Steps between C-alpha positions, in 0.01 A plus 500: 500500500804714427358826371684796347335843479659789313451817703618844391486669841554279804310716747179407682372860496548549125152549353322310226654206317818480705320495834270229365791281387684547830191400697433207266854376567453543875174302492652220292795481739268487801307211344812285470636575154865584430474851357779686322449872437714598202592859427708643217498848654722613784318500832582654839733300721371300793144438384306263722327236292195302613545152652521230237643737238844606385605802296742464208664818371576458131570862407866440418450167320552493124264297282700177524546523876135584556388193305747285693385629839133449415574147377687417821188581703319209328169684516171324442339836424638831374254791504585798282336818376613448139475864393746606772731195499742549212791386719345152517481455123570146394386356834176300454286642783190286540268753668457843342306783659407769248523788744539806277405430139594298195732542201721732701211688654331615178177581688642824635499642145138608543603737781687722251206709381677763292508365141863596439621347826294189440648459151852551635452243774359251252797555268747444785360150539676410174840603631744203498534490880120493539468213253767304689321567828172363364685199357627402844164567663327276246752229576372460855156410364582308183847343505487262796465130415200487735265802487514702822204559727393864477323687778302792360385752757178569309290375210619812319861385531414140411363629170812709444727200564307270267489767229875559528661158535459148364410329825219250567197672660483234771844613621376853583302531822345812651575566867398849607738663745466504878593730785556478874141538618621533859665828396252632245146521636250781573572524874873552438427778248251679723732486800757706307261735321519807723879477538562467127256776401682728743841389371420626149271789606193353330182664633265258676207605281691467171448211262854362485589299191817292506742437214735221605778404260845592376450528124287815476434464127421128490276516806291787361602800711489740205136415426410517869647850538312623193173366639568634849521853361130477412392371842375705792770661717444263792632203300862439601760269343777323690778373271703222663792401276832624370447504124742320272752779532552875533340561158165356608511686830568832325223434250255418780586818691473712185164347413364568848610863475360547150163362615497714815486198730782589741263514801323173411784262412749363751812318382591263782781312325538127569283391793577175682303319611233593247242464777597849616402655166185289482403620847499863391279433197130467425557317170782362286507618139721261302469598133777270381546433130640158589542293815524124485316515831553813714571426866402854603143443384468184707658664806250785474207261459606296803510824700143582402582779256308548175726449198471671162705306248515388137440181299876474442565437868478131586350575842194646325392137449422491871273806470135509398461845347268716708479241779851447638686772307494706182666399173565778247681561172823689582471687169150634580536806722123547521452144626773549761343828610158335543654224712675751729186712531301189596744434783401827666198319640574333835243229432661377179852517647391292797318242287790462257754486783309235696462279192868549412609407853311171481678413174840607633463285811471191277831572323713377790858380459478143639222406257691658212831339594340154515380544142848609390647195674262276306632651175857446618434134582349441157794674329752292697323175414485588131868584491599183682843614616706793627539818297832525319643812343 
């Protein structure tokens, strides 16, 4: 098949969704398919692409030229993340992967906890440009002559898609995400543990919690800091991420100072590969208010780390609460505090980590990519011809 994949960052070390799409393209190319990686953002010069794939830079193309160039590829399959693909509007992609949210990412509204800010953010959704954005996003799901196949990364996101768009339920299939299990596994984490603890001056006898994410508000850092202030002094927090901008970073630093946590919180900035941050930690605390899946949770599980997360993280569907991880309400500080206190016990941490590692090992990329390929084949057969802009 001739397969097109929209990719925002053409870089094999980019974390999360972009790494997954790059590796999916590489696997499809290696299995004999003609893969076209499409990017509407400027990328570094001289990128090496995997065998069987080609990279098409469309950053300078206007709408008409972009449609023409996509049509000329005569793709059997075009895979898009519809909520981040406004440049492809009007092109009938036949495989959609709901990677962030629906209706222009409305799920993140719940992360604005202050009533005034929440009301303001809700009001902004009625701005003309926001309405137009949602119109084009809806078009990917509803305006093609043949309904697209939709890959939802979790049952949570499947429900969100079906509640948001008029699309037949049989067209929406859940495929949980996958990771490179050759890279993320307990032995790899333990081999780096001493080096990484030393790198960030984390005492060996401290309970090191890890926050791993760039959006401090959405991923629950504010709640985690508040709860940490009530924990014993030997509980340390490693924050791996850059924040969404200087405002979030200033707010985080000010909050740490106000809570008197300067000696117990380490801001590491972006850490790549994430395995280095996971190696320094005893548990991942991922209190996200919304994640269609949450790669970081799966990476931690595969490495044998206990994960504390929320029902609004798709990866929580892989966790049995109290057996292979802990699932808490991000709005309930007391519940979060109890979960962290429970992790002080070596026995529980080990039991949760071992069970998590067994689950993570089953979420391997080849198995996942074969399921995605099955969806692509079905979508191509239903369409019955190349995609035209």
